[in-house]
LOTORFI-980836 format. One record per residue (C-alpha): residue in one letter; x, y, z. Coordinates in nm, 3 decimals, decimal comma, always signed. Layout:
N
<node><type>a</type><east>X</east><north>Y</north><up>Z</up></node>
...
***
This chain:
235
<node><type>x</type><east>+6,768</east><north>+2,407</north><up>+12,110</up></node>
<node><type>x</type><east>+6,543</east><north>+2,661</north><up>+12,296</up></node>
<node><type>x</type><east>+6,696</east><north>+2,936</north><up>+12,086</up></node>
<node><type>x</type><east>+6,780</east><north>+3,152</north><up>+12,356</up></node>
<node><type>x</type><east>+7,169</east><north>+3,237</north><up>+12,228</up></node>
<node><type>x</type><east>+7,292</east><north>+2,959</north><up>+12,460</up></node>
<node><type>x</type><east>+7,479</east><north>+2,680</north><up>+12,352</up></node>
<node><type>x</type><east>+7,261</east><north>+2,347</north><up>+12,513</up></node>
<node><type>x</type><east>+7,449</east><north>+2,004</north><up>+12,558</up></node>
<node><type>x</type><east>+7,326</east><north>+1,664</north><up>+12,378</up></node>
<node><type>x</type><east>+7,428</east><north>+1,356</north><up>+12,575</up></node>
<node><type>x</type><east>+7,373</east><north>+0,998</north><up>+12,629</up></node>
<node><type>x</type><east>+7,419</east><north>+0,800</north><up>+12,922</up></node>
<node><type>x</type><east>+7,568</east><north>+0,467</north><up>+12,920</up></node>
<node><type>x</type><east>+7,274</east><north>+0,278</north><up>+12,792</up></node>
<node><type>x</type><east>+7,227</east><north>+0,509</north><up>+12,522</up></node>
<node><type>x</type><east>+6,966</east><north>+0,695</north><up>+12,642</up></node>
<node><type>x</type><east>+6,946</east><north>+1,087</north><up>+12,520</up></node>
<node><type>x</type><east>+6,926</east><north>+1,346</north><up>+12,806</up></node>
<node><type>x</type><east>+6,970</east><north>+1,712</north><up>+12,665</up></node>
<node><type>x</type><east>+7,053</east><north>+2,028</north><up>+12,934</up></node>
<node><type>x</type><east>+7,015</east><north>+2,375</north><up>+12,899</up></node>
<node><type>x</type><east>+7,361</east><north>+2,618</north><up>+12,948</up></node>
<node><type>x</type><east>+7,297</east><north>+2,569</north><up>+13,324</up></node>
<node><type>x</type><east>+7,295</east><north>+2,209</north><up>+13,283</up></node>
<node><type>x</type><east>+6,955</east><north>+2,189</north><up>+13,388</up></node>
<node><type>x</type><east>+6,776</east><north>+1,874</north><up>+13,246</up></node>
<node><type>x</type><east>+6,526</east><north>+2,021</north><up>+12,942</up></node>
<node><type>x</type><east>+6,180</east><north>+1,960</north><up>+12,879</up></node>
<node><type>x</type><east>+6,117</east><north>+1,651</north><up>+12,687</up></node>
<node><type>x</type><east>+6,431</east><north>+1,447</north><up>+12,835</up></node>
<node><type>x</type><east>+6,548</east><north>+1,201</north><up>+12,842</up></node>
<node><type>x</type><east>+6,411</east><north>+1,041</north><up>+12,559</up></node>
<node><type>x</type><east>+6,344</east><north>+0,693</north><up>+12,616</up></node>
<node><type>x</type><east>+6,480</east><north>+0,562</north><up>+12,320</up></node>
<node><type>x</type><east>+6,854</east><north>+0,370</north><up>+12,311</up></node>
<node><type>x</type><east>+7,090</east><north>+0,507</north><up>+12,031</up></node>
<node><type>x</type><east>+7,469</east><north>+0,586</north><up>+11,998</up></node>
<node><type>x</type><east>+7,741</east><north>+0,798</north><up>+11,873</up></node>
<node><type>x</type><east>+7,678</east><north>+1,024</north><up>+11,707</up></node>
<node><type>x</type><east>+7,419</east><north>+1,287</north><up>+11,803</up></node>
<node><type>x</type><east>+7,352</east><north>+1,560</north><up>+11,524</up></node>
<node><type>x</type><east>+7,119</east><north>+1,893</north><up>+11,542</up></node>
<node><type>x</type><east>+7,005</east><north>+2,102</north><up>+11,277</up></node>
<node><type>x</type><east>+6,715</east><north>+2,219</north><up>+11,138</up></node>
<node><type>x</type><east>+6,569</east><north>+2,004</north><up>+10,863</up></node>
<node><type>x</type><east>+6,233</east><north>+2,117</north><up>+10,859</up></node>
<node><type>x</type><east>+6,214</east><north>+2,492</north><up>+10,831</up></node>
<node><type>x</type><east>+6,063</east><north>+2,543</north><up>+11,130</up></node>
<node><type>x</type><east>+6,335</east><north>+2,737</north><up>+11,319</up></node>
<node><type>x</type><east>+6,413</east><north>+2,488</north><up>+11,605</up></node>
<node><type>x</type><east>+6,670</east><north>+2,216</north><up>+11,509</up></node>
<node><type>x</type><east>+6,558</east><north>+1,879</north><up>+11,478</up></node>
<node><type>x</type><east>+6,809</east><north>+1,617</north><up>+11,640</up></node>
<node><type>x</type><east>+6,936</east><north>+1,302</north><up>+11,498</up></node>
<node><type>x</type><east>+7,071</east><north>+0,959</north><up>+11,563</up></node>
<node><type>x</type><east>+7,071</east><north>+0,600</north><up>+11,504</up></node>
<node><type>x</type><east>+6,919</east><north>+0,339</north><up>+11,678</up></node>
<node><type>x</type><east>+7,161</east><north>+0,129</north><up>+11,945</up></node>
<node><type>x</type><east>+7,136</east><north>-0,189</north><up>+11,749</up></node>
<node><type>x</type><east>+7,169</east><north>+0,044</north><up>+11,418</up></node>
<node><type>x</type><east>+6,833</east><north>-0,065</north><up>+11,250</up></node>
<node><type>x</type><east>+6,722</east><north>+0,295</north><up>+11,225</up></node>
<node><type>x</type><east>+6,755</east><north>+0,659</north><up>+11,186</up></node>
<node><type>x</type><east>+6,524</east><north>+0,844</north><up>+11,458</up></node>
<node><type>x</type><east>+6,453</east><north>+1,192</north><up>+11,392</up></node>
<node><type>x</type><east>+6,354</east><north>+1,407</north><up>+11,719</up></node>
<node><type>x</type><east>+6,231</east><north>+1,752</north><up>+11,753</up></node>
<node><type>x</type><east>+6,318</east><north>+2,018</north><up>+12,004</up></node>
<node><type>x</type><east>+6,144</east><north>+1,885</north><up>+12,279</up></node>
<node><type>x</type><east>+6,249</east><north>+1,487</north><up>+12,275</up></node>
<node><type>x</type><east>+5,961</east><north>+1,407</north><up>+12,072</up></node>
<node><type>x</type><east>+6,015</east><north>+1,142</north><up>+11,766</up></node>
<node><type>x</type><east>+5,948</east><north>+1,332</north><up>+11,449</up></node>
<node><type>x</type><east>+6,035</east><north>+1,011</north><up>+11,212</up></node>
<node><type>x</type><east>+6,163</east><north>+0,698</north><up>+11,234</up></node>
<node><type>x</type><east>+6,390</east><north>+0,592</north><up>+10,871</up></node>
<node><type>x</type><east>+6,455</east><north>+0,175</north><up>+10,859</up></node>
<node><type>x</type><east>+6,870</east><north>+0,194</north><up>+10,806</up></node>
<node><type>x</type><east>+7,098</east><north>-0,094</north><up>+10,730</up></node>
<node><type>x</type><east>+7,339</east><north>-0,178</north><up>+11,021</up></node>
<node><type>x</type><east>+7,680</east><north>-0,059</north><up>+10,853</up></node>
<node><type>x</type><east>+7,579</east><north>+0,238</north><up>+10,718</up></node>
<node><type>x</type><east>+7,707</east><north>+0,510</north><up>+11,003</up></node>
<node><type>x</type><east>+7,564</east><north>+0,832</north><up>+11,044</up></node>
<node><type>x</type><east>+7,786</east><north>+1,102</north><up>+10,907</up></node>
<node><type>x</type><east>+7,669</east><north>+1,479</north><up>+10,906</up></node>
<node><type>x</type><east>+7,326</east><north>+1,678</north><up>+10,823</up></node>
<node><type>x</type><east>+7,420</east><north>+1,926</north><up>+10,547</up></node>
<node><type>x</type><east>+7,230</east><north>+2,079</north><up>+10,254</up></node>
<node><type>x</type><east>+7,281</east><north>+1,889</north><up>+9,901</up></node>
<node><type>x</type><east>+7,125</east><north>+2,090</north><up>+9,629</up></node>
<node><type>x</type><east>+6,986</east><north>+2,312</north><up>+9,804</up></node>
<node><type>x</type><east>+6,773</east><north>+2,064</north><up>+9,982</up></node>
<node><type>x</type><east>+6,858</east><north>+2,006</north><up>+10,402</up></node>
<node><type>x</type><east>+6,980</east><north>+1,664</north><up>+10,379</up></node>
<node><type>x</type><east>+7,076</east><north>+1,353</north><up>+10,638</up></node>
<node><type>x</type><east>+7,402</east><north>+1,211</north><up>+10,488</up></node>
<node><type>x</type><east>+7,493</east><north>+0,792</north><up>+10,597</up></node>
<node><type>x</type><east>+7,783</east><north>+0,652</north><up>+10,465</up></node>
<node><type>x</type><east>+7,605</east><north>+0,510</north><up>+10,139</up></node>
<node><type>x</type><east>+7,288</east><north>+0,731</north><up>+10,122</up></node>
<node><type>x</type><east>+7,083</east><north>+1,028</north><up>+10,125</up></node>
<node><type>x</type><east>+6,846</east><north>+1,135</north><up>+10,287</up></node>
<node><type>x</type><east>+6,622</east><north>+1,473</north><up>+10,152</up></node>
<node><type>x</type><east>+6,399</east><north>+1,701</north><up>+10,315</up></node>
<node><type>x</type><east>+6,293</east><north>+2,075</north><up>+10,248</up></node>
<node><type>x</type><east>+6,473</east><north>+2,367</north><up>+10,130</up></node>
<node><type>x</type><east>+6,772</east><north>+2,467</north><up>+10,260</up></node>
<node><type>x</type><east>+6,741</east><north>+2,620</north><up>+10,631</up></node>
<node><type>x</type><east>+6,981</east><north>+2,917</north><up>+10,745</up></node>
<node><type>x</type><east>+7,057</east><north>+2,841</north><up>+11,020</up></node>
<node><type>x</type><east>+7,301</east><north>+3,099</north><up>+11,131</up></node>
<node><type>x</type><east>+7,509</east><north>+2,830</north><up>+11,304</up></node>
<node><type>x</type><east>+7,319</east><north>+2,697</north><up>+11,496</up></node>
<node><type>x</type><east>+7,359</east><north>+2,302</north><up>+11,430</up></node>
<node><type>x</type><east>+7,618</east><north>+2,037</north><up>+11,557</up></node>
<node><type>x</type><east>+7,623</east><north>+1,893</north><up>+11,157</up></node>
<node><type>x</type><east>+7,908</east><north>+1,646</north><up>+11,212</up></node>
<node><type>x</type><east>+8,084</east><north>+1,443</north><up>+11,515</up></node>
<node><type>x</type><east>+8,311</east><north>+1,677</north><up>+11,583</up></node>
<node><type>x</type><east>+8,093</east><north>+1,975</north><up>+11,449</up></node>
<node><type>x</type><east>+8,208</east><north>+1,999</north><up>+11,100</up></node>
<node><type>x</type><east>+8,445</east><north>+1,874</north><up>+10,827</up></node>
<node><type>x</type><east>+8,764</east><north>+2,015</north><up>+10,990</up></node>
<node><type>x</type><east>+8,701</east><north>+1,900</north><up>+11,365</up></node>
<node><type>x</type><east>+8,676</east><north>+2,183</north><up>+11,519</up></node>
<node><type>x</type><east>+8,465</east><north>+2,055</north><up>+11,763</up></node>
<node><type>x</type><east>+8,315</east><north>+2,463</north><up>+11,848</up></node>
<node><type>x</type><east>+8,006</east><north>+2,609</north><up>+11,763</up></node>
<node><type>x</type><east>+7,985</east><north>+3,001</north><up>+11,659</up></node>
<node><type>x</type><east>+7,602</east><north>+3,110</north><up>+11,693</up></node>
<node><type>x</type><east>+7,544</east><north>+3,389</north><up>+11,459</up></node>
<node><type>x</type><east>+7,240</east><north>+3,556</north><up>+11,629</up></node>
<node><type>x</type><east>+7,107</east><north>+3,734</north><up>+11,937</up></node>
<node><type>x</type><east>+6,796</east><north>+3,607</north><up>+12,152</up></node>
<node><type>x</type><east>+6,516</east><north>+3,814</north><up>+12,071</up></node>
<node><type>x</type><east>+6,143</east><north>+3,699</north><up>+12,252</up></node>
<node><type>x</type><east>+5,786</east><north>+3,674</north><up>+12,022</up></node>
<node><type>x</type><east>+5,623</east><north>+3,600</north><up>+12,363</up></node>
<node><type>x</type><east>+5,438</east><north>+3,846</north><up>+12,511</up></node>
<node><type>x</type><east>+5,458</east><north>+3,661</north><up>+12,861</up></node>
<node><type>x</type><east>+5,729</east><north>+3,618</north><up>+13,111</up></node>
<node><type>x</type><east>+5,629</east><north>+3,307</north><up>+13,232</up></node>
<node><type>x</type><east>+5,626</east><north>+3,015</north><up>+13,041</up></node>
<node><type>x</type><east>+5,507</east><north>+2,740</north><up>+13,208</up></node>
<node><type>x</type><east>+5,534</east><north>+2,563</north><up>+13,582</up></node>
<node><type>x</type><east>+5,524</east><north>+2,202</north><up>+13,691</up></node>
<node><type>x</type><east>+5,643</east><north>+1,957</north><up>+13,930</up></node>
<node><type>x</type><east>+5,821</east><north>+1,619</north><up>+13,866</up></node>
<node><type>x</type><east>+5,739</east><north>+1,376</north><up>+13,939</up></node>
<node><type>x</type><east>+5,386</east><north>+1,463</north><up>+14,006</up></node>
<node><type>x</type><east>+5,249</east><north>+1,293</north><up>+14,191</up></node>
<node><type>x</type><east>+5,543</east><north>+1,286</north><up>+14,391</up></node>
<node><type>x</type><east>+5,616</east><north>+0,921</north><up>+14,549</up></node>
<node><type>x</type><east>+5,926</east><north>+0,908</north><up>+14,658</up></node>
<node><type>x</type><east>+6,109</east><north>+1,144</north><up>+14,899</up></node>
<node><type>x</type><east>+6,145</east><north>+1,454</north><up>+14,686</up></node>
<node><type>x</type><east>+5,999</east><north>+1,620</north><up>+14,367</up></node>
<node><type>x</type><east>+6,145</east><north>+1,868</north><up>+14,171</up></node>
<node><type>x</type><east>+5,931</east><north>+2,220</north><up>+14,106</up></node>
<node><type>x</type><east>+6,045</east><north>+2,393</north><up>+13,767</up></node>
<node><type>x</type><east>+5,908</east><north>+2,731</north><up>+13,655</up></node>
<node><type>x</type><east>+6,000</east><north>+2,852</north><up>+13,259</up></node>
<node><type>x</type><east>+6,067</east><north>+3,201</north><up>+13,214</up></node>
<node><type>x</type><east>+6,192</east><north>+3,448</north><up>+12,985</up></node>
<node><type>x</type><east>+6,283</east><north>+3,828</north><up>+13,037</up></node>
<node><type>x</type><east>+6,171</east><north>+3,792</north><up>+13,408</up></node>
<node><type>x</type><east>+6,365</east><north>+3,909</north><up>+13,723</up></node>
<node><type>x</type><east>+6,226</east><north>+3,720</north><up>+14,002</up></node>
<node><type>x</type><east>+6,084</east><north>+3,410</north><up>+14,049</up></node>
<node><type>x</type><east>+5,858</east><north>+3,318</north><up>+14,375</up></node>
<node><type>x</type><east>+5,675</east><north>+2,976</north><up>+14,429</up></node>
<node><type>x</type><east>+5,456</east><north>+2,990</north><up>+14,757</up></node>
<node><type>x</type><east>+5,336</east><north>+2,604</north><up>+14,911</up></node>
<node><type>x</type><east>+5,006</east><north>+2,585</north><up>+15,042</up></node>
<node><type>x</type><east>+4,848</east><north>+2,255</north><up>+15,148</up></node>
<node><type>x</type><east>+4,504</east><north>+2,176</north><up>+15,088</up></node>
<node><type>x</type><east>+4,345</east><north>+2,342</north><up>+15,388</up></node>
<node><type>x</type><east>+4,490</east><north>+2,675</north><up>+15,268</up></node>
<node><type>x</type><east>+4,816</east><north>+2,643</north><up>+15,530</up></node>
<node><type>x</type><east>+5,124</east><north>+2,741</north><up>+15,469</up></node>
<node><type>x</type><east>+5,414</east><north>+2,484</north><up>+15,374</up></node>
<node><type>x</type><east>+5,722</east><north>+2,652</north><up>+15,185</up></node>
<node><type>x</type><east>+5,805</east><north>+2,889</north><up>+14,974</up></node>
<node><type>x</type><east>+6,098</east><north>+2,952</north><up>+14,747</up></node>
<node><type>x</type><east>+6,241</east><north>+3,306</north><up>+14,542</up></node>
<node><type>x</type><east>+6,506</east><north>+3,339</north><up>+14,294</up></node>
<node><type>x</type><east>+6,647</east><north>+3,659</north><up>+14,130</up></node>
<node><type>x</type><east>+6,738</east><north>+3,543</north><up>+13,734</up></node>
<node><type>x</type><east>+6,878</east><north>+3,756</north><up>+13,490</up></node>
<node><type>x</type><east>+6,640</east><north>+3,874</north><up>+13,233</up></node>
<node><type>x</type><east>+6,786</east><north>+3,750</north><up>+12,917</up></node>
<node><type>x</type><east>+6,678</east><north>+3,479</north><up>+12,740</up></node>
<node><type>x</type><east>+6,477</east><north>+3,178</north><up>+12,859</up></node>
<node><type>x</type><east>+6,577</east><north>+3,043</north><up>+13,160</up></node>
<node><type>x</type><east>+6,470</east><north>+2,712</north><up>+13,373</up></node>
<node><type>x</type><east>+6,459</east><north>+2,762</north><up>+13,740</up></node>
<node><type>x</type><east>+6,415</east><north>+2,500</north><up>+13,950</up></node>
<node><type>x</type><east>+6,371</east><north>+2,388</north><up>+14,346</up></node>
<node><type>x</type><east>+6,399</east><north>+2,029</north><up>+14,514</up></node>
<node><type>x</type><east>+6,105</east><north>+2,014</north><up>+14,733</up></node>
<node><type>x</type><east>+6,187</east><north>+1,725</north><up>+15,024</up></node>
<node><type>x</type><east>+5,887</east><north>+1,560</north><up>+15,129</up></node>
<node><type>x</type><east>+6,035</east><north>+1,309</north><up>+15,371</up></node>
<node><type>x</type><east>+5,841</east><north>+1,434</north><up>+15,577</up></node>
<node><type>x</type><east>+5,523</east><north>+1,536</north><up>+15,435</up></node>
<node><type>x</type><east>+5,187</east><north>+1,378</north><up>+15,472</up></node>
<node><type>x</type><east>+5,016</east><north>+1,255</north><up>+15,181</up></node>
<node><type>x</type><east>+4,744</east><north>+1,421</north><up>+15,004</up></node>
<node><type>x</type><east>+4,722</east><north>+1,740</north><up>+14,771</up></node>
<node><type>x</type><east>+4,955</east><north>+2,014</north><up>+14,772</up></node>
<node><type>x</type><east>+4,930</east><north>+2,395</north><up>+14,583</up></node>
<node><type>x</type><east>+5,228</east><north>+2,582</north><up>+14,411</up></node>
<node><type>x</type><east>+5,132</east><north>+2,966</north><up>+14,377</up></node>
<node><type>x</type><east>+5,403</east><north>+3,111</north><up>+14,118</up></node>
<node><type>x</type><east>+5,493</east><north>+3,423</north><up>+14,098</up></node>
<node><type>x</type><east>+5,700</east><north>+3,581</north><up>+13,798</up></node>
<node><type>x</type><east>+5,784</east><north>+3,893</north><up>+13,773</up></node>
<node><type>x</type><east>+5,969</east><north>+4,180</north><up>+13,552</up></node>
<node><type>x</type><east>+5,916</east><north>+4,459</north><up>+13,359</up></node>
<node><type>x</type><east>+5,599</east><north>+4,369</north><up>+13,229</up></node>
<node><type>x</type><east>+5,477</east><north>+4,349</north><up>+13,584</up></node>
<node><type>x</type><east>+5,357</east><north>+3,973</north><up>+13,744</up></node>
<node><type>x</type><east>+5,252</east><north>+3,642</north><up>+13,631</up></node>
<node><type>x</type><east>+5,101</east><north>+3,430</north><up>+13,824</up></node>
<node><type>x</type><east>+4,985</east><north>+3,002</north><up>+13,768</up></node>
<node><type>x</type><east>+4,887</east><north>+2,743</north><up>+14,020</up></node>
<node><type>x</type><east>+5,079</east><north>+2,392</north><up>+14,046</up></node>
<node><type>x</type><east>+4,881</east><north>+2,136</north><up>+14,164</up></node>
<node><type>x</type><east>+5,104</east><north>+1,852</north><up>+14,336</up></node>
<node><type>x</type><east>+4,988</east><north>+1,510</north><up>+14,468</up></node>
<node><type>x</type><east>+5,218</east><north>+1,326</north><up>+14,766</up></node>
<node><type>x</type><east>+5,184</east><north>+0,975</north><up>+14,766</up></node>
<node><type>x</type><east>+5,415</east><north>+0,775</north><up>+15,072</up></node>
***
């Protein structure tokens, strides 16, 4: 989904809500979707924007939803309840959504280099395999993509601090209260390949309500990049 040449996982929970996990089974940004869907969940670049779109029918079968790679709804197509979703494939040089009785066509055919899940079982042959014919190449000059805490404000007993990096080697977070006093810290060495997500759970059971600041430092071959994340705790 994030073009790091590692396979990500799309999954529905028991209520039909869509989740996306990276290769380390960490929840990806923008998910869960909040819309109840049904299987199959298919993915392919439909709009020539490099990233694959996600396509699925609503749980009540009344609509076909097209999501971008971050779980945002791009299109909603009215559909007959008996018109099952079949595949995402090029037809006559156009990217197409194929249902049991209809074909919806979009832009010019996209070369996906294998980065697609076009049928319920991957392909016509039901191989259940995906072969990525590309390697990760970062176009970003930054090692630090973004950092944030979720939920924020933290209202229960814990929150998760997430740092997204590309090509970094070390990630460190130092947490301070509003007066500048040190609270706690986390540190992780990561592999300098592809886009990675590093997360820590902050247990705030014994922490006072208030505003806290997380100083994030991401380091690697390109030096050290820093940012500040403001976190509110409400008991």
